[in-house]
N, C-alpha and C positions, 0 to 999 in steps of 0.2 A: 882094828886098833891096835893103835899104839902102845907098845908095851914098854918096860926098861930096856931089854935087850937091845931094842931096834935104837937108841939113843946113846950118845956119850958119859960116860960118867959123871961130867960136871956138869950136866945139867940134870941130872936124877934129882938134886934136892928143890930143883922148881916143878916139879909132875906134880899137874893136878890131877888128883886121886878121887874114880868115881866108880862105886863097888867093885874096886877090888883090881879096874884097869883107867889105864893111863889115857882123859880124854883131852885134856889142854899142855902145851909147852913155854914156859915161862924162861927167860935167858937171862943171864945173871952177865949182864952185859951194859953199855949206855945205852938209851932210848933216842932210838933215831928223831933229829929234828922233824923231818915232815909227819910225824905221828901228833905232834903238840902244837901242830901250826896250825890255828883257825881259817886263815886267807886260806890254805890247801882245805880246808875242809867248806870251806864255803863254796868254794870251786866247784867240790865234787857234788853241794845240795843243789845247787844251780844247774849243774850241767846232768846232773841224773833225773833234776824235774822235766829239762827238757829233752830228754831222752825217752821219758816215760812217755810222754806226748806225744814223741814220734813215734815208739813203740804202739801207743793204742791209735795210731791213724793205723798202722801196717798190720796190725796183729790180726784182725776179720780176713783182708786179701792172702797172708800169709797160711793162714788156719784153714782156709779155702783148699791153697792148692797144696798144701801139706797130706790135705785128707785123701785130695783123691789122686794122688800121687803115690800115698803109702798110708792106708787108715790105721787109725792110732791116737795117738795122747798127744796134743798138741807140742805141749812144752817137754823137757829131755830137765830132771835134775840130778847132783852127782854133790858127793860130799866131798869137798875138797880143806886144805892147811891154810890157813891167812897171818895174819900177827902173830907172834911167836907159837905157831903153830897150832889155835884156835879152830877149830873145825866151826864150818860153817856149810849151808846148801846155795849149792851154787844152780841159777836157770840160765836157760835154753830156749829155742825155738827148736825142736826136735830136725836134725838132718840124720841120721839113720834108723836104720831099721827097728821096730820094735825089738825087744830085748838083745839090744847088739852087744851087751857084754857080756852076753851070753856065749855067744860067737866070735868074738875078742882073739880066744887061744889057737883060730883056724887063720887067721891075719897074721903074715909074718913082718914081724917092728922093723924095720925100716931106718930105724934112729940108735945111738949109739950112749949107750948110759943112763937114766930113770928118767926116760920120758918113752914114747909109745907113739910111733909115726909111718902113716902109707899111704904114701901119691893116691895111690889105687884102689885106696880101702871101699873094699864091695860089699861094703855094707850102710857106706853112705846114699843114699836115694837121689835120685837127678835133681827133685829141691833143695834136696840138703845141698849138692853138691853147688849150683847157684846159692843160697842163702849163706854159705861157706866162704863162696868166692869173694860177695861181697860185705862181709862180718853181719848180715842183718841177722842172723842168728845168734850175734850176741849180745842183739837188744833188753833181753830181760834182765839181763844182770846190769842193768840201771839201778833197778832195785836194792839188788845189793850192795850198789854205790850209796844209793838212801839210807839205806839201812846200817851204813858203816862197817859194811862186811869188807868192801872193797874199795878201792879211789878209782877215779879213771885214768887215773897213771901210777902204775906200780911193778910190781913183778909180776910173773904167771903162777897163777895159784896153781899147784900139784895140790896131787890125790893123795891121800892115808897113806895108799901100798907105795908110793914113790917115797914117802919121805921116810917109811919103815927105812928104805935102804941107802939113807944119806950117810957118806959121810961127814966128819968131822966139819970141812970146811963146810959142806953143802948148808947148814944151818942158818946162815949168815942170810941166806934168799927172804929167810922169813924176819926180818927184822924191820921189814918195812910191811905196809899192807899190800895186799896182791891184787891188781890194777886192771880195768879193762884193756889198758893198754899201758906200752912202756920202750924200754930198748929191741925187746927181740921180736916187736910188732914191726916197728921205723927199721929193724935193721935185717929183714931177710922171713919175717912171718913163719910161713911153713917152710921153707927153704932151711930154716936154723935144723940141725939132726944129731947135731951134737950138745948131749947136756951141761957138758964143760964151756963152750960156750954159750948159753943158754947163764949158765952161774956166774960165767963174766961179766956178761952183761947188765945183768944184776947188782952187780956187787958195781960196775962205772955206775949204773944211776942211783947209786945212795950215794956215790962220792961226791957225782956231779950236781946232787939236787937242790932244786929251789923251784919257787914257783915260778919263775918266768923259764927255768928250764920245763918244769911241766907243762906248760902251756903252749911252746913251743914242738914237747914233742903230740901233744893234740892235732896240733898245727897238722904237723909231719904226718900224720895216722890218716887224717881225711885224705891226704895226697896217697899214700901210700895205698887208701884203699880204692880210692878212683879211678888209678893206674892199676889196681889189681896187680900191685906188683906183691911176687911172692905169696900168693893167695894159690889155695891145693882146687 
């Protein structure tokens, strides 16, 4: 949970308080044009509907493969921070062993900054490694896009634990909705291991943003996935 000590003082007046704890953040800054773009939202809805149809077709074979490899839940959910710090529950096909979060402290972090990455994370199952390499584990997030918590294109959605450690300039990442893909997906995917590089990519996206640019990133993402470029 995010508290007053976790954010710069100039954001404090815009925090939402529930039961004495802060659950949402709102910034005193101009709204990014992507937030109010009806065309972007239309593309998101259409893309999400198509994505969910693909998800429905692949869900049964993926579920069977997960169960045969490592019995347990088919889906994995986690709380993430989206636009203006609002928390939402993200959904994925499970790619790690059950209760993987409890084993996280046993895995060394190979990344720098407020992210966690390990190329040979032992918690990832055999099927999970395939799902990640092909990005099939991300398919359930089309539901998050349809619900409006995410966009097809945006920034990487951070966890509350990551957000708690943000420096002042990091908060700008949350000026747009998180996305299924974005600059980080096209320019390195899992090979990007420095959080400051991710921040720079997120800021670059916000500067370059347009509907046409979103469409170009979607096309590039498909090509990256097909080529398995930067996949873990």
